[in-house]
Jmol script that loads the backbone (N, CA, C; Angstrom):
load data "model"
ATOM      1  N   MET A   1     138.505 -67.317  35.368  1.00  0.00           N
ATOM      2  CA  MET A   1     139.812 -68.154  35.460  1.00  0.00           C
ATOM      3  C   MET A   1     140.452 -68.341  34.090  1.00  0.00           C
ATOM      4  N   ALA A   2     141.600 -68.308  34.187  1.00  0.00           N
ATOM      5  CA  ALA A   2     142.251 -68.203  32.687  1.00  0.00           C
ATOM      6  C   ALA A   2     142.057 -69.370  31.754  1.00  0.00           C
ATOM      7  N   THR A   3     142.413 -69.314  30.454  1.00  0.00           N
ATOM      8  CA  THR A   3     142.367 -70.382  29.624  1.00  0.00           C
ATOM      9  C   THR A   3     143.508 -71.602  30.238  1.00  0.00           C
ATOM     10  N   THR A   4     144.631 -71.407  30.480  1.00  0.00           N
ATOM     11  CA  THR A   4     145.188 -72.483  30.781  1.00  0.00           C
ATOM     12  C   THR A   4     144.106 -72.814  32.250  1.00  0.00           C
ATOM     13  N   ASP A   5     144.362 -72.401  33.115  1.00  0.00           N
ATOM     14  CA  ASP A   5     143.648 -73.161  34.355  1.00  0.00           C
ATOM     15  C   ASP A   5     142.561 -73.759  33.813  1.00  0.00           C
ATOM     16  N   LEU A   6     141.876 -73.749  32.339  1.00  0.00           N
ATOM     17  CA  LEU A   6     140.809 -74.035  32.495  1.00  0.00           C
ATOM     18  C   LEU A   6     141.270 -75.688  31.817  1.00  0.00           C
ATOM     19  N   TRP A   7     142.403 -76.016  31.460  1.00  0.00           N
ATOM     20  CA  TRP A   7     142.759 -77.418  31.268  1.00  0.00           C
ATOM     21  C   TRP A   7     143.407 -77.850  32.813  1.00  0.00           C
ATOM     22  N   SER A   8     143.364 -77.457  33.620  1.00  0.00           N
ATOM     23  CA  SER A   8     144.806 -78.170  35.233  1.00  0.00           C
ATOM     24  C   SER A   8     143.288 -78.281  36.067  1.00  0.00           C
ATOM     25  N   TYR A   9     143.701 -79.215  36.658  1.00  0.00           N
ATOM     26  CA  TYR A   9     143.009 -79.649  38.205  1.00  0.00           C
ATOM     27  C   TYR A   9     143.417 -78.525  39.000  1.00  0.00           C
ATOM     28  N   ARG A  10     142.504 -78.093  40.218  1.00  0.00           N
ATOM     29  CA  ARG A  10     142.562 -77.574  41.109  1.00  0.00           C
ATOM     30  C   ARG A  10     143.069 -78.126  41.967  1.00  0.00           C
ATOM     31  N   SER A  11     143.250 -79.236  42.190  1.00  0.00           N
ATOM     32  CA  SER A  11     143.753 -79.929  43.229  1.00  0.00           C
ATOM     33  C   SER A  11     144.512 -81.194  42.564  1.00  0.00           C
ATOM     34  N   SER A  12     145.326 -81.540  43.396  1.00  0.00           N
ATOM     35  CA  SER A  12     146.056 -82.916  42.714  1.00  0.00           C
ATOM     36  C   SER A  12     145.264 -83.789  43.187  1.00  0.00           C
ATOM     37  N   TYR A  13     144.755 -84.333  41.349  1.00  0.00           N
ATOM     38  CA  TYR A  13     143.596 -85.745  41.952  1.00  0.00           C
ATOM     39  C   TYR A  13     144.627 -86.185  40.385  1.00  0.00           C
ATOM     40  N   SER A  14     144.496 -87.375  40.740  1.00  0.00           N
ATOM     41  CA  SER A  14     145.261 -88.736  39.961  1.00  0.00           C
ATOM     42  C   SER A  14     143.996 -89.196  38.974  1.00  0.00           C
ATOM     43  N   ALA A  15     144.053 -88.831  37.035  1.00  0.00           N
ATOM     44  CA  ALA A  15     143.372 -89.009  36.762  1.00  0.00           C
ATOM     45  C   ALA A  15     143.386 -90.564  36.563  1.00  0.00           C
ATOM     46  N   THR A  16     144.006 -91.607  36.587  1.00  0.00           N
ATOM     47  CA  THR A  16     143.598 -92.855  36.963  1.00  0.00           C
ATOM     48  C   THR A  16     142.802 -93.121  37.384  1.00  0.00           C
ATOM     49  N   ALA A  17     142.798 -92.313  38.803  1.00  0.00           N
ATOM     50  CA  ALA A  17     142.231 -92.484  39.841  1.00  0.00           C
ATOM     51  C   ALA A  17     140.586 -92.214  39.924  1.00  0.00           C
ATOM     52  N   LEU A  18     140.192 -91.296  38.630  1.00  0.00           N
ATOM     53  CA  LEU A  18     139.031 -91.009  38.710  1.00  0.00           C
ATOM     54  C   LEU A  18     138.002 -91.636  37.362  1.00  0.00           C
ATOM     55  N   LYS A  19     138.959 -92.414  36.876  1.00  0.00           N
ATOM     56  CA  LYS A  19     138.033 -93.189  35.983  1.00  0.00           C
ATOM     57  C   LYS A  19     136.949 -94.483  36.586  1.00  0.00           C
ATOM     58  N   GLY A  20     135.675 -94.151  36.073  1.00  0.00           N
ATOM     59  CA  GLY A  20     134.879 -95.051  37.365  1.00  0.00           C
ATOM     60  C   GLY A  20     133.808 -93.925  37.917  1.00  0.00           C
ATOM     61  N   PHE A  21     134.501 -92.908  38.399  1.00  0.00           N
ATOM     62  CA  PHE A  21     133.562 -92.200  38.959  1.00  0.00           C
ATOM     63  C   PHE A  21     132.748 -91.588  38.481  1.00  0.00           C
ATOM     64  N   SER A  22     131.162 -91.634  39.305  1.00  0.00           N
ATOM     65  CA  SER A  22     130.390 -90.814  39.234  1.00  0.00           C
ATOM     66  C   SER A  22     130.586 -89.312  39.135  1.00  0.00           C
ATOM     67  N   VAL A  23     129.970 -88.743  37.551  1.00  0.00           N
ATOM     68  CA  VAL A  23     129.899 -87.343  37.659  1.00  0.00           C
ATOM     69  C   VAL A  23     128.413 -86.546  37.924  1.00  0.00           C
ATOM     70  N   GLU A  24     128.488 -85.514  38.950  1.00  0.00           N
ATOM     71  CA  GLU A  24     127.239 -84.601  39.288  1.00  0.00           C
ATOM     72  C   GLU A  24     127.484 -83.182  38.756  1.00  0.00           C
ATOM     73  N   ALA A  25     126.824 -82.662  37.863  1.00  0.00           N
ATOM     74  CA  ALA A  25     126.454 -81.120  37.340  1.00  0.00           C
ATOM     75  C   ALA A  25     126.335 -80.546  38.562  1.00  0.00           C
ATOM     76  N   ILE A  26     125.630 -79.304  38.791  1.00  0.00           N
ATOM     77  CA  ILE A  26     125.234 -78.196  39.829  1.00  0.00           C
ATOM     78  C   ILE A  26     123.714 -79.265  40.109  1.00  0.00           C
ATOM     79  N   ASP A  27     123.108 -79.587  39.240  1.00  0.00           N
ATOM     80  CA  ASP A  27     121.801 -79.937  39.534  1.00  0.00           C
ATOM     81  C   ASP A  27     121.174 -81.591  38.930  1.00  0.00           C
ATOM     82  N   GLY A  28     122.572 -82.136  38.795  1.00  0.00           N
ATOM     83  CA  GLY A  28     122.055 -83.892  38.951  1.00  0.00           C
ATOM     84  C   GLY A  28     123.295 -84.739  38.307  1.00  0.00           C
ATOM     85  N   ASP A  29     123.271 -85.744  38.455  1.00  0.00           N
ATOM     86  CA  ASP A  29     123.911 -86.950  37.746  1.00  0.00           C
ATOM     87  C   ASP A  29     123.977 -86.720  36.003  1.00  0.00           C
ATOM     88  N   ILE A  30     125.352 -86.837  35.801  1.00  0.00           N
ATOM     89  CA  ILE A  30     125.663 -86.955  34.433  1.00  0.00           C
ATOM     90  C   ILE A  30     126.017 -87.992  33.549  1.00  0.00           C
ATOM     91  N   GLY A  31     126.975 -89.287  34.481  1.00  0.00           N
ATOM     92  CA  GLY A  31     127.334 -90.026  34.041  1.00  0.00           C
ATOM     93  C   GLY A  31     128.531 -90.206  34.735  1.00  0.00           C
ATOM     94  N   LYS A  32     129.290 -91.203  34.446  1.00  0.00           N
ATOM     95  CA  LYS A  32     130.653 -91.499  34.957  1.00  0.00           C
ATOM     96  C   LYS A  32     131.807 -91.273  33.750  1.00  0.00           C
ATOM     97  N   ILE A  33     132.743 -91.417  34.551  1.00  0.00           N
ATOM     98  CA  ILE A  33     133.950 -91.195  34.057  1.00  0.00           C
ATOM     99  C   ILE A  33     134.502 -92.394  33.288  1.00  0.00           C
ATOM    100  N   ASP A  34     134.797 -92.081  31.945  1.00  0.00           N
ATOM    101  CA  ASP A  34     135.324 -92.934  30.889  1.00  0.00           C
ATOM    102  C   ASP A  34     136.867 -92.827  30.657  1.00  0.00           C
ATOM    103  N   ASP A  35     137.424 -91.704  30.522  1.00  0.00           N
ATOM    104  CA  ASP A  35     138.913 -91.578  30.616  1.00  0.00           C
ATOM    105  C   ASP A  35     138.919 -89.932  30.907  1.00  0.00           C
ATOM    106  N   ALA A  36     140.363 -90.206  31.433  1.00  0.00           N
ATOM    107  CA  ALA A  36     140.773 -89.079  32.227  1.00  0.00           C
ATOM    108  C   ALA A  36     142.287 -88.876  31.770  1.00  0.00           C
ATOM    109  N   THR A  37     142.896 -87.485  32.204  1.00  0.00           N
ATOM    110  CA  THR A  37     144.356 -87.404  31.590  1.00  0.00           C
ATOM    111  C   THR A  37     144.898 -86.234  33.041  1.00  0.00           C
ATOM    112  N   ASP A  38     146.719 -86.424  32.978  1.00  0.00           N
ATOM    113  CA  ASP A  38     146.895 -85.839  33.584  1.00  0.00           C
ATOM    114  C   ASP A  38     147.856 -85.254  32.953  1.00  0.00           C
ATOM    115  N   GLU A  39     147.390 -84.252  31.934  1.00  0.00           N
ATOM    116  CA  GLU A  39     148.695 -83.374  30.706  1.00  0.00           C
ATOM    117  C   GLU A  39     148.568 -82.540  31.302  1.00  0.00           C
ATOM    118  N   VAL A  40     150.286 -81.678  31.429  1.00  0.00           N
ATOM    119  CA  VAL A  40     150.182 -80.452  32.027  1.00  0.00           C
ATOM    120  C   VAL A  40     149.520 -79.272  31.495  1.00  0.00           C
ATOM    121  N   GLY A  41     148.706 -78.572  31.860  1.00  0.00           N
ATOM    122  CA  GLY A  41     148.127 -77.430  31.106  1.00  0.00           C
ATOM    123  C   GLY A  41     146.585 -78.226  30.335  1.00  0.00           C
ATOM    124  N   GLY A  42     146.550 -79.656  30.063  1.00  0.00           N
ATOM    125  CA  GLY A  42     145.463 -80.008  28.878  1.00  0.00           C
ATOM    126  C   GLY A  42     145.081 -81.290  29.775  1.00  0.00           C
ATOM    127  N   SER A  43     144.917 -81.307  30.668  1.00  0.00           N
ATOM    128  CA  SER A  43     143.890 -82.345  31.354  1.00  0.00           C
ATOM    129  C   SER A  43     142.465 -82.270  31.110  1.00  0.00           C
ATOM    130  N   TYR A  44     141.604 -83.019  31.411  1.00  0.00           N
ATOM    131  CA  TYR A  44     140.340 -83.448  30.840  1.00  0.00           C
ATOM    132  C   TYR A  44     140.146 -84.628  31.186  1.00  0.00           C
ATOM    133  N   VAL A  45     138.568 -84.582  31.313  1.00  0.00           N
ATOM    134  CA  VAL A  45     138.042 -86.062  31.677  1.00  0.00           C
ATOM    135  C   VAL A  45     136.829 -86.344  30.665  1.00  0.00           C
ATOM    136  N   VAL A  46     136.849 -87.479  29.860  1.00  0.00           N
ATOM    137  CA  VAL A  46     135.533 -87.600  29.203  1.00  0.00           C
ATOM    138  C   VAL A  46     134.485 -88.924  29.979  1.00  0.00           C
ATOM    139  N   VAL A  47     133.151 -87.947  29.711  1.00  0.00           N
ATOM    140  CA  VAL A  47     132.253 -88.334  30.180  1.00  0.00           C
ATOM    141  C   VAL A  47     131.153 -89.239  29.741  1.00  0.00           C
ATOM    142  N   ASP A  48     130.816 -91.126  29.919  1.00  0.00           N
ATOM    143  CA  ASP A  48     130.118 -91.384  29.231  1.00  0.00           C
ATOM    144  C   ASP A  48     128.517 -90.998  30.366  1.00  0.00           C
ATOM    145  N   THR A  49     127.246 -90.303  29.355  1.00  0.00           N
ATOM    146  CA  THR A  49     126.599 -89.932  29.398  1.00  0.00           C
ATOM    147  C   THR A  49     125.470 -90.914  29.712  1.00  0.00           C
ATOM    148  N   GLY A  50     125.490 -92.158  29.231  1.00  0.00           N
ATOM    149  CA  GLY A  50     125.072 -93.523  29.479  1.00  0.00           C
ATOM    150  C   GLY A  50     123.318 -93.045  28.581  1.00  0.00           C
ATOM    151  N   PRO A  51     122.016 -93.197  28.946  1.00  0.00           N
ATOM    152  CA  PRO A  51     121.127 -92.932  28.248  1.00  0.00           C
ATOM    153  C   PRO A  51     121.017 -91.505  28.608  1.00  0.00           C
ATOM    154  N   TRP A  52     121.222 -90.715  29.647  1.00  0.00           N
ATOM    155  CA  TRP A  52     121.148 -89.191  29.742  1.00  0.00           C
ATOM    156  C   TRP A  52     121.180 -88.535  28.369  1.00  0.00           C
ATOM    157  N   ILE A  53     121.987 -88.595  27.607  1.00  0.00           N
ATOM    158  CA  ILE A  53     122.179 -87.910  26.109  1.00  0.00           C
ATOM    159  C   ILE A  53     122.480 -88.829  25.392  1.00  0.00           C
ATOM    160  N   PHE A  54     121.397 -89.909  25.052  1.00  0.00           N
ATOM    161  CA  PHE A  54     121.529 -91.052  24.107  1.00  0.00           C
ATOM    162  C   PHE A  54     122.811 -91.637  23.884  1.00  0.00           C
ATOM    163  N   GLY A  55     123.781 -91.557  25.147  1.00  0.00           N
ATOM    164  CA  GLY A  55     124.993 -92.641  25.416  1.00  0.00           C
ATOM    165  C   GLY A  55     125.787 -91.989  24.590  1.00  0.00           C
ATOM    166  N   LYS A  56     125.617 -90.571  24.778  1.00  0.00           N
ATOM    167  CA  LYS A  56     126.978 -90.030  23.979  1.00  0.00           C
ATOM    168  C   LYS A  56     127.776 -89.587  25.222  1.00  0.00           C
ATOM    169  N   LYS A  57     129.214 -89.266  25.102  1.00  0.00           N
ATOM    170  CA  LYS A  57     130.611 -89.382  25.665  1.00  0.00           C
ATOM    171  C   LYS A  57     130.615 -87.555  25.556  1.00  0.00           C
ATOM    172  N   VAL A  58     130.822 -86.765  26.336  1.00  0.00           N
ATOM    173  CA  VAL A  58     131.614 -85.290  26.763  1.00  0.00           C
ATOM    174  C   VAL A  58     132.709 -85.399  27.307  1.00  0.00           C
ATOM    175  N   MET A  59     133.156 -83.907  26.649  1.00  0.00           N
ATOM    176  CA  MET A  59     134.674 -83.850  27.309  1.00  0.00           C
ATOM    177  C   MET A  59     135.125 -83.077  28.044  1.00  0.00           C
ATOM    178  N   LEU A  60     135.010 -82.601  29.592  1.00  0.00           N
ATOM    179  CA  LEU A  60     135.090 -81.478  29.737  1.00  0.00           C
ATOM    180  C   LEU A  60     136.768 -81.177  30.520  1.00  0.00           C
ATOM    181  N   PRO A  61     137.128 -80.273  30.384  1.00  0.00           N
ATOM    182  CA  PRO A  61     138.393 -79.607  30.802  1.00  0.00           C
ATOM    183  C   PRO A  61     138.273 -79.511  32.583  1.00  0.00           C
ATOM    184  N   ALA A  62     139.769 -80.062  32.725  1.00  0.00           N
ATOM    185  CA  ALA A  62     139.701 -80.571  34.302  1.00  0.00           C
ATOM    186  C   ALA A  62     139.411 -79.411  35.083  1.00  0.00           C
ATOM    187  N   GLY A  63     139.634 -78.102  34.612  1.00  0.00           N
ATOM    188  CA  GLY A  63     139.330 -77.280  35.334  1.00  0.00           C
ATOM    189  C   GLY A  63     137.901 -76.531  35.741  1.00  0.00           C
ATOM    190  N   VAL A  64     136.828 -77.401  34.951  1.00  0.00           N
ATOM    191  CA  VAL A  64     135.631 -77.260  35.779  1.00  0.00           C
ATOM    192  C   VAL A  64     135.092 -78.080  36.754  1.00  0.00           C
ATOM    193  N   ILE A  65     135.910 -78.974  37.350  1.00  0.00           N
ATOM    194  CA  ILE A  65     135.729 -80.028  38.353  1.00  0.00           C
ATOM    195  C   ILE A  65     136.074 -79.116  39.471  1.00  0.00           C
ATOM    196  N   ARG A  66     134.735 -78.742  40.510  1.00  0.00           N
ATOM    197  CA  ARG A  66     135.080 -78.494  41.528  1.00  0.00           C
ATOM    198  C   ARG A  66     135.245 -79.099  43.182  1.00  0.00           C
ATOM    199  N   ASP A  67     135.195 -80.418  42.878  1.00  0.00           N
ATOM    200  CA  ASP A  67     135.442 -81.247  44.213  1.00  0.00           C
ATOM    201  C   ASP A  67     135.126 -82.623  43.532  1.00  0.00           C
ATOM    202  N   VAL A  68     135.958 -83.407  44.576  1.00  0.00           N
ATOM    203  CA  VAL A  68     135.947 -84.846  44.061  1.00  0.00           C
ATOM    204  C   VAL A  68     135.935 -85.590  45.500  1.00  0.00           C
ATOM    205  N   ASN A  69     134.641 -86.516  45.968  1.00  0.00           N
ATOM    206  CA  ASN A  69     134.240 -87.052  46.961  1.00  0.00           C
ATOM    207  C   ASN A  69     135.413 -88.843  46.819  1.00  0.00           C
ATOM    208  N   PRO A  70     136.116 -88.918  47.123  1.00  0.00           N
ATOM    209  CA  PRO A  70     136.884 -90.492  46.600  1.00  0.00           C
ATOM    210  C   PRO A  70     135.902 -91.541  47.439  1.00  0.00           C
ATOM    211  N   ASP A  71     135.842 -91.107  48.588  1.00  0.00           N
ATOM    212  CA  ASP A  71     135.010 -92.042  49.538  1.00  0.00           C
ATOM    213  C   ASP A  71     133.428 -92.544  48.264  1.00  0.00           C
ATOM    214  N   ASP A  72     132.917 -91.492  48.203  1.00  0.00           N
ATOM    215  CA  ASP A  72     131.520 -91.904  47.200  1.00  0.00           C
ATOM    216  C   ASP A  72     131.933 -91.847  45.811  1.00  0.00           C
ATOM    217  N   GLN A  73     133.320 -91.935  45.743  1.00  0.00           N
ATOM    218  CA  GLN A  73     133.557 -91.906  44.081  1.00  0.00           C
ATOM    219  C   GLN A  73     132.964 -91.290  43.581  1.00  0.00           C
ATOM    220  N   THR A  74     132.590 -90.044  43.978  1.00  0.00           N
ATOM    221  CA  THR A  74     131.924 -88.574  42.772  1.00  0.00           C
ATOM    222  C   THR A  74     132.442 -87.263  42.488  1.00  0.00           C
ATOM    223  N   VAL A  75     132.771 -87.022  41.501  1.00  0.00           N
ATOM    224  CA  VAL A  75     133.172 -85.881  41.202  1.00  0.00           C
ATOM    225  C   VAL A  75     132.408 -84.856  40.961  1.00  0.00           C
ATOM    226  N   PHE A  76     132.780 -83.866  41.038  1.00  0.00           N
ATOM    227  CA  PHE A  76     131.510 -82.691  40.959  1.00  0.00           C
ATOM    228  C   PHE A  76     132.068 -81.710  40.295  1.00  0.00           C
ATOM    229  N   VAL A  77     131.005 -81.234  39.279  1.00  0.00           N
ATOM    230  CA  VAL A  77     131.591 -80.047  38.136  1.00  0.00           C
ATOM    231  C   VAL A  77     130.972 -78.762  38.282  1.00  0.00           C
ATOM    232  N   ASN A  78     131.060 -78.139  38.104  1.00  0.00           N
ATOM    233  CA  ASN A  78     130.646 -76.560  38.292  1.00  0.00           C
ATOM    234  C   ASN A  78     130.268 -75.997  37.175  1.00  0.00           C
ATOM    235  N   ARG A  79     129.253 -77.053  36.182  1.00  0.00           N
ATOM    236  CA  ARG A  79     128.471 -76.408  35.175  1.00  0.00           C
ATOM    237  C   ARG A  79     127.294 -77.567  35.080  1.00  0.00           C
ATOM    238  N   THR A  80     125.938 -77.408  34.783  1.00  0.00           N
ATOM    239  CA  THR A  80     124.801 -77.465  34.815  1.00  0.00           C
ATOM    240  C   THR A  80     124.708 -78.355  34.096  1.00  0.00           C
ATOM    241  N   LYS A  81     123.566 -79.167  33.988  1.00  0.00           N
ATOM    242  CA  LYS A  81     123.496 -80.580  32.643  1.00  0.00           C
ATOM    243  C   LYS A  81     123.142 -79.583  31.907  1.00  0.00           C
ATOM    244  N   ASP A  82     122.189 -78.639  31.514  1.00  0.00           N
ATOM    245  CA  ASP A  82     121.865 -78.009  30.271  1.00  0.00           C
ATOM    246  C   ASP A  82     123.360 -77.768  29.275  1.00  0.00           C
ATOM    247  N   GLU A  83     124.509 -77.120  30.657  1.00  0.00           N
ATOM    248  CA  GLU A  83     125.393 -76.597  29.645  1.00  0.00           C
ATOM    249  C   GLU A  83     126.497 -77.834  29.099  1.00  0.00           C
ATOM    250  N   ILE A  84     126.197 -78.353  30.101  1.00  0.00           N
ATOM    251  CA  ILE A  84     127.342 -79.575  29.694  1.00  0.00           C
ATOM    252  C   ILE A  84     126.025 -80.347  27.826  1.00  0.00           C
ATOM    253  N   LYS A  85     124.907 -80.572  28.085  1.00  0.00           N
ATOM    254  CA  LYS A  85     124.035 -81.287  27.058  1.00  0.00           C
ATOM    255  C   LYS A  85     124.615 -80.234  25.962  1.00  0.00           C
ATOM    256  N   ASN A  86     124.815 -78.992  26.358  1.00  0.00           N
ATOM    257  CA  ASN A  86     124.957 -78.345  24.780  1.00  0.00           C
ATOM    258  C   ASN A  86     126.121 -77.425  24.716  1.00  0.00           C
ATOM    259  N   ALA A  87     126.824 -78.499  25.248  1.00  0.00           N
ATOM    260  CA  ALA A  87     128.494 -78.285  24.645  1.00  0.00           C
ATOM    261  C   ALA A  87     129.078 -78.893  23.273  1.00  0.00           C
ATOM    262  N   PRO A  88     130.058 -78.372  22.711  1.00  0.00           N
ATOM    263  CA  PRO A  88     130.439 -79.024  21.470  1.00  0.00           C
ATOM    264  C   PRO A  88     130.371 -80.154  21.528  1.00  0.00           C
ATOM    265  N   GLU A  89     129.996 -81.220  20.960  1.00  0.00           N
ATOM    266  CA  GLU A  89     129.664 -82.679  20.179  1.00  0.00           C
ATOM    267  C   GLU A  89     131.001 -82.974  20.658  1.00  0.00           C
ATOM    268  N   PHE A  90     131.628 -84.234  21.018  1.00  0.00           N
ATOM    269  CA  PHE A  90     132.603 -84.808  21.651  1.00  0.00           C
ATOM    270  C   PHE A  90     133.181 -85.751  20.360  1.00  0.00           C
ATOM    271  N   ASP A  91     134.376 -85.203  19.933  1.00  0.00           N
ATOM    272  CA  ASP A  91     134.668 -85.873  18.593  1.00  0.00           C
ATOM    273  C   ASP A  91     135.779 -86.643  18.987  1.00  0.00           C
ATOM    274  N   GLU A  92     135.875 -87.902  19.117  1.00  0.00           N
ATOM    275  CA  GLU A  92     136.962 -89.352  19.109  1.00  0.00           C
ATOM    276  C   GLU A  92     138.193 -89.233  18.397  1.00  0.00           C
ATOM    277  N   THR A  93     137.822 -88.251  17.203  1.00  0.00           N
ATOM    278  CA  THR A  93     138.920 -88.400  16.002  1.00  0.00           C
ATOM    279  C   THR A  93     139.721 -87.218  16.209  1.00  0.00           C
ATOM    280  N   ARG A  94     139.373 -86.286  17.103  1.00  0.00           N
ATOM    281  CA  ARG A  94     139.746 -85.006  17.293  1.00  0.00           C
ATOM    282  C   ARG A  94     140.247 -84.396  18.553  1.00  0.00           C
ATOM    283  N   TYR A  95     139.700 -85.484  19.480  1.00  0.00           N
ATOM    284  CA  TYR A  95     139.745 -84.726  20.967  1.00  0.00           C
ATOM    285  C   TYR A  95     141.082 -84.128  21.047  1.00  0.00           C
ATOM    286  N   ARG A  96     142.163 -84.647  21.022  1.00  0.00           N
ATOM    287  CA  ARG A  96     143.412 -84.321  21.316  1.00  0.00           C
ATOM    288  C   ARG A  96     144.263 -83.326  20.385  1.00  0.00           C
ATOM    289  N   ASP A  97     143.622 -82.654  19.258  1.00  0.00           N
ATOM    290  CA  ASP A  97     143.502 -81.983  18.679  1.00  0.00           C
ATOM    291  C   ASP A  97     143.636 -80.131  19.070  1.00  0.00           C
ATOM    292  N   ASP A  98     144.304 -79.730  19.048  1.00  0.00           N
ATOM    293  CA  ASP A  98     144.395 -78.114  19.804  1.00  0.00           C
ATOM    294  C   ASP A  98     143.163 -77.386  19.483  1.00  0.00           C
ATOM    295  N   GLU A  99     143.197 -77.706  18.059  1.00  0.00           N
ATOM    296  CA  GLU A  99     141.851 -76.494  17.458  1.00  0.00           C
ATOM    297  C   GLU A  99     140.430 -77.032  18.325  1.00  0.00           C
ATOM    298  N   TYR A 100     140.279 -78.272  18.212  1.00  0.00           N
ATOM    299  CA  TYR A 100     139.019 -78.753  18.955  1.00  0.00           C
ATOM    300  C   TYR A 100     138.966 -78.506  20.596  1.00  0.00           C
ATOM    301  N   ARG A 101     140.373 -78.561  21.254  1.00  0.00           N
ATOM    302  CA  ARG A 101     140.191 -78.076  22.298  1.00  0.00           C
ATOM    303  C   ARG A 101     140.021 -76.515  22.418  1.00  0.00           C
ATOM    304  N   THR A 102     140.414 -75.470  21.178  1.00  0.00           N
ATOM    305  CA  THR A 102     140.040 -74.321  22.019  1.00  0.00           C
ATOM    306  C   THR A 102     139.189 -74.118  21.552  1.00  0.00           C
ATOM    307  N   ASP A 103     138.111 -74.463  20.463  1.00  0.00           N
ATOM    308  CA  ASP A 103     136.607 -74.572  20.261  1.00  0.00           C
ATOM    309  C   ASP A 103     136.213 -74.853  22.213  1.00  0.00           C
ATOM    310  N   LEU A 104     136.696 -76.217  22.068  1.00  0.00           N
ATOM    311  CA  LEU A 104     135.622 -76.693  23.789  1.00  0.00           C
ATOM    312  C   LEU A 104     136.120 -75.602  24.795  1.00  0.00           C
ATOM    313  N   GLY A 105     137.446 -74.756  24.607  1.00  0.00           N
ATOM    314  CA  GLY A 105     137.561 -74.212  25.845  1.00  0.00           C
ATOM    315  C   GLY A 105     137.123 -72.615  25.804  1.00  0.00           C
ATOM    316  N   GLY A 106     136.286 -72.281  24.512  1.00  0.00           N
ATOM    317  CA  GLY A 106     135.637 -71.372  24.073  1.00  0.00           C
ATOM    318  C   GLY A 106     134.748 -71.198  24.646  1.00  0.00           C
ATOM    319  N   TYR A 107     133.883 -72.471  24.938  1.00  0.00           N
ATOM    320  CA  TYR A 107     132.549 -72.795  25.405  1.00  0.00           C
ATOM    321  C   TYR A 107     132.454 -72.813  26.970  1.00  0.00           C
ATOM    322  N   TYR A 108     133.346 -74.097  27.518  1.00  0.00           N
ATOM    323  CA  TYR A 108     133.715 -73.799  29.074  1.00  0.00           C
ATOM    324  C   TYR A 108     133.875 -73.200  29.909  1.00  0.00           C
ATOM    325  N   GLY A 109     135.414 -71.930  28.950  1.00  0.00           N
ATOM    326  CA  GLY A 109     136.100 -70.720  29.216  1.00  0.00           C
ATOM    327  C   GLY A 109     135.475 -69.302  29.161  1.00  0.00           C
ATOM    328  N   PRO A 110     136.174 -67.949  30.294  1.00  0.00           N
ATOM    329  CA  PRO A 110     135.629 -67.025  30.401  1.00  0.00           C
ATOM    330  C   PRO A 110     135.183 -66.304  28.792  1.00  0.00           C
ATOM    331  N   GLY A 111     133.463 -65.876  28.893  1.00  0.00           N
ATOM    332  CA  GLY A 111     132.916 -65.449  27.851  1.00  0.00           C
ATOM    333  C   GLY A 111     132.533 -66.322  26.918  1.00  0.00           C
ATOM    334  N   GLY A 112     132.488 -67.555  27.176  1.00  0.00           N
ATOM    335  CA  GLY A 112     131.988 -68.676  26.595  1.00  0.00           C
ATOM    336  C   GLY A 112     130.057 -69.130  27.250  1.00  0.00           C
ATOM    337  N   ALA A 113     129.781 -69.622  25.989  1.00  0.00           N
ATOM    338  CA  ALA A 113     128.119 -70.399  26.658  1.00  0.00           C
ATOM    339  C   ALA A 113     127.955 -70.966  28.001  1.00  0.00           C
ATOM    340  N   GLY A 114     129.096 -72.092  28.013  1.00  0.00           N
ATOM    341  CA  GLY A 114     128.854 -72.561  29.170  1.00  0.00           C
ATOM    342  C   GLY A 114     129.742 -72.055  30.633  1.00  0.00           C
ATOM    343  N   TYR A 115     130.258 -71.248  30.323  1.00  0.00           N
ATOM    344  CA  TYR A 115     130.796 -70.729  31.297  1.00  0.00           C
ATOM    345  C   TYR A 115     130.503 -70.108  32.513  1.00  0.00           C
ATOM    346  N   ARG A 116     131.192 -70.446  33.726  1.00  0.00           N
ATOM    347  CA  ARG A 116     130.534 -70.110  34.870  1.00  0.00           C
ATOM    348  C   ARG A 116     131.439 -70.234  36.217  1.00  0.00           C
ATOM    349  N   ASP A 117     131.600 -68.889  36.284  1.00  0.00           N
ATOM    350  CA  ASP A 117     132.547 -68.249  37.497  1.00  0.00           C
ATOM    351  C   ASP A 117     132.877 -69.330  39.025  1.00  0.00           C
ATOM    352  N   PRO A 118     133.758 -70.140  39.043  1.00  0.00           N
ATOM    353  CA  PRO A 118     133.796 -70.918  39.765  1.00  0.00           C
ATOM    354  C   PRO A 118     133.848 -70.623  41.365  1.00  0.00           C
ATOM    355  N   SER A 119     134.366 -69.422  41.479  1.00  0.00           N
ATOM    356  CA  SER A 119     134.240 -68.836  43.151  1.00  0.00           C
ATOM    357  C   SER A 119     132.388 -68.355  43.538  1.00  0.00           C
TER     358      SER A 119
END
end "model"
wireframe off; spacefill off
backbone 0.3
color backbone group
């Protein structure tokens, strides 16, 4: 997956429609979508993990979303709970910065610790 693809939805999802959806990792529930964007080449979702990781939030590039079930209001991501838990910490003051996204992309993208081939 190219780095630019990492920050793009695989299908046409409306980010605003995804807010509030549950998020399922490969191995179970990780929380609910608190925020989502439709930025061209820079889309992401912010997931509120609730008590799972002490009420923290995580930012996931849109490219890690493998499927959406609008009927069940569930988003499925192509990462494990541990990969998401061990991702760089969500920084509400920097999450729109290119440097922060580059770091996060390095983790979730090809060669990164949390990279999983989507095929």
